[in-house]
C-alpha positions in Angstrom: 56.1 -50.9 -104.0 56.4 -51.7 -100.3 53.2 -52.2 -98.4 52.6 -50.7 -94.9 49.9 -51.6 -92.4 49.7 -49.7 -89.1 47.3 -48.7 -86.4 46.3 -49.5 -82.8 45.9 -53.1 -81.7 42.3 -52.7 -80.8 39.6 -50.1 -81.2 39.5 -48.2 -77.9 37.7 -45.0 -78.9 36.9 -42.8 -81.9 39.3 -40.3 -80.6 42.2 -42.8 -80.7 41.3 -43.9 -84.2 41.2 -40.2 -85.4 44.5 -39.5 -83.7 46.3 -42.4 -85.4 44.5 -41.9 -88.7 45.5 -38.2 -88.9 49.1 -39.1 -88.4 49.1 -41.9 -91.0 47.7 -39.4 -93.5 50.5 -37.0 -92.7 53.1 -39.7 -93.2 51.5 -40.9 -96.4 51.6 -37.4 -97.9 55.1 -36.7 -96.7 56.7 -39.9 -97.8 54.5 -40.8 -100.8 53.4 -44.1 -99.3 49.9 -45.7 -98.8 49.7 -46.9 -95.2 46.7 -49.1 -94.6 44.9 -48.4 -91.3 44.6 -51.4 -89.0 42.5 -51.9 -85.8 40.6 -54.8 -84.4 37.0 -54.7 -83.4 37.5 -57.8 -81.2 40.5 -59.5 -79.7 39.1 -63.0 -79.3 42.4 -64.5 -78.2 43.4 -62.4 -75.2 45.4 -64.1 -72.4 42.8 -63.5 -69.7 39.0 -63.6 -69.5 39.1 -60.1 -67.9 41.2 -58.5 -70.7 39.6 -55.9 -72.8 38.5 -57.3 -76.2 37.0 -54.4 -78.1 33.8 -52.8 -79.2 32.3 -55.7 -81.1 31.6 -56.3 -84.8 28.8 -53.9 -85.6 30.1 -50.9 -83.7 33.7 -51.7 -84.8 32.9 -51.8 -88.5 31.0 -48.6 -88.2 33.9 -46.9 -86.5 36.3 -48.2 -89.1 34.0 -47.1 -91.9 34.0 -43.6 -90.3 37.8 -43.6 -90.5 37.7 -44.5 -94.2 35.2 -41.8 -95.0 36.9 -39.1 -92.9 40.5 -39.8 -93.7 40.4 -41.7 -97.0 42.5 -44.6 -95.7 42.2 -48.2 -96.7 41.4 -50.5 -93.9 42.6 -53.8 -92.4 41.1 -55.8 -89.5 41.1 -59.4 -88.4 38.3 -61.9 -88.2 38.0 -64.9 -85.9 34.9 -66.7 -87.1 33.7 -67.4 -90.6 30.4 -65.6 -90.2 32.3 -62.3 -89.6 33.9 -62.4 -93.1 30.9 -61.2 -95.1 30.0 -58.1 -93.0 33.7 -57.2 -92.7 34.1 -57.5 -96.5 31.5 -54.8 -96.9 33.9 -52.3 -95.3 37.4 -53.7 -95.0 40.0 -53.7 -97.8 42.4 -56.3 -96.2 40.9 -59.1 -94.1 43.5 -60.5 -91.8 43.5 -64.1 -90.5 45.1 -64.4 -87.0 48.1 -66.6 -86.7 46.5 -69.1 -84.3 43.7 -69.6 -86.9 45.6 -69.8 -90.1 44.7 -73.5 -90.7 41.0 -72.9 -90.1 39.6 -73.9 -93.5 36.1 -72.4 -93.1 37.6 -69.1 -92.0 40.0 -68.9 -94.9 37.2 -69.9 -97.4 34.8 -67.3 -96.0 37.5 -64.6 -96.2 38.4 -65.5 -99.8 34.8 -65.3 -100.9 34.6 -61.6 -99.9 37.0 -60.9 -102.8 39.0 -58.6 -100.6 42.8 -59.0 -100.0 43.4 -61.8 -97.5 46.4 -61.5 -95.2 47.2 -64.8 -93.5 49.5 -64.6 -90.5 51.9 -67.5 -90.1 51.2 -69.6 -87.0 53.7 -69.6 -84.3 53.9 -73.4 -84.7 54.4 -73.5 -88.5 57.4 -73.0 -90.8 57.3 -70.6 -93.8 57.0 -73.6 -96.2 53.9 -74.8 -94.3 52.1 -71.7 -95.4 51.6 -73.1 -98.9 48.5 -74.9 -97.7 46.7 -72.0 -96.1 47.6 -69.9 -99.1 46.2 -72.5 -101.5 43.0 -72.8 -99.5 42.4 -69.1 -99.9 43.4 -68.9 -103.6 41.3 -72.0 -104.6 38.4 -70.4 -102.8 38.5 -67.3 -104.9 40.8 -64.8 -103.2 42.1 -62.3 -105.7 45.2 -61.5 -103.7 46.7 -63.3 -100.7 49.5 -62.0 -98.5 51.5 -64.0 -96.0 52.8 -62.5 -92.7 55.8 -63.6 -90.6 55.4 -63.1 -86.8 57.9 -65.4 -85.2 57.8 -69.0 -83.8 57.5 -70.4 -80.3 60.6 -72.4 -79.2 60.1 -72.2 -75.5 57.9 -70.5 -72.9 56.8 -66.9 -73.0 59.1 -66.0 -76.0 59.1 -65.7 -79.8 62.0 -66.2 -82.1 62.0 -65.0 -85.7 63.7 -67.2 -88.3 64.0 -64.7 -91.1 64.5 -67.6 -93.6 60.7 -68.0 -93.4 60.4 -64.7 -95.4 62.4 -66.2 -98.3 60.4 -69.4 -98.1 57.1 -67.6 -98.2 58.2 -65.4 -101.1 58.3 -68.6 -103.1 54.6 -69.0 -102.3 53.2 -65.5 -102.4 54.5 -62.3 -104.1 53.7 -60.3 -100.9 55.3 -61.2 -97.6 54.7 -58.9 -94.7 56.8 -58.7 -91.6 54.8 -58.2 -88.4 57.4 -56.1 -86.7 55.5 -55.6 -83.5 53.9 -59.0 -82.7 57.3 -60.6 -83.4 58.7 -58.9 -80.3 55.9 -60.1 -78.0 56.5 -62.1 -74.8 53.2 -64.2 -74.9 51.5 -64.5 -71.5 54.6 -63.2 -69.8 53.2 -60.2 -68.0 50.9 -61.7 -65.3 47.8 -62.6 -67.3 48.6 -60.6 -70.3 51.2 -60.5 -73.1 54.5 -58.6 -72.6 57.0 -57.5 -75.2 60.2 -55.6 -76.1 59.2 -52.7 -78.3 62.8 -51.4 -78.5 63.5 -54.2 -81.0 60.8 -53.2 -83.5 62.9 -51.1 -85.8 65.6 -53.8 -86.0 63.0 -56.4 -86.7 61.8 -54.3 -89.6 65.2 -53.7 -91.1 66.3 -57.4 -90.8 63.1 -58.4 -92.5 63.8 -55.9 -95.3 67.2 -57.5 -95.8 65.6 -60.9 -96.2 63.2 -59.6 -98.9 60.0 -58.7 -97.0 58.0 -56.2 -99.1 55.3 -55.5 -96.5 55.6 -54.2 -93.0 53.0 -54.3 -90.2 53.1 -52.1 -87.1 50.8 -51.8 -84.2 51.2 -48.2 -83.0 49.7 -46.0 -80.3 50.3 -42.4 -79.1 50.8 -43.8 -75.6 51.7 -47.5 -75.8 52.0 -47.8 -72.0 48.3 -46.8 -71.7 47.1 -49.0 -74.5 44.3 -51.5 -73.6 46.0 -54.3 -75.6 49.6 -55.2 -76.7 51.1 -52.0 -75.3 54.5 -53.5 -74.4 55.2 -54.4 -78.1 53.6 -51.5 -79.8 55.6 -48.8 -81.6 55.0 -45.2 -80.3 53.2 -43.3 -82.9 55.8 -40.5 -82.8 58.4 -43.0 -84.0 56.5 -44.5 -86.9 57.6 -42.0 -89.6 61.3 -42.5 -89.0 61.0 -46.3 -89.0 59.1 -46.2 -92.4 61.6 -43.7 -93.8 64.4 -46.1 -93.0 62.6 -49.0 -94.8 62.2 -46.8 -97.9 
């Protein structure tokens, strides 16, 4: 069964979380899927010091817990430091390791010890085959299930290129390989102190990944991407999410 993860890039407000969660529940019921709700409590790798980062660990986990209780959705969020793993593991179903940090041993070990699913994003500087080693770190540290996520590679300035062969390579390592359909269309640091992107390519990225065998799909989505406080240029409009998922099914 295909796995879907979707939600706003960062927690902006309880109202935004409810808006997105309500729509995900509607799509789940209509299409018979089980979309996992994703939002970050902290974006520790923003381009600029002045960029919005989020609401912080304690408040963020409480707000995500409220989403789970109110809407019955499973949760995904990312951690940036090893000490965040244990409290996140009390609430979160899928703990995500950011691409830049996928080789951080202590972070992987701490995430694995929560006994939650660990989703490791492939770094922009690694090949799919290189992900064997982060995968093994998590598995040998006790992770019960580990996913690997493709999100493109840097071959030049302010641009990402997806080599879809990485999906096939990572499927030899993990039975679950997720395509990050929105971060893969980023233009890192290309928007004057923040990251740009080309959201019009998101549906094509998803379908190309499906053709290469991806069995999970990650979408950052927002009701008004141009007003989003993080990653707006590459986020999928919430109104378009159902149709994209329908095509992947």
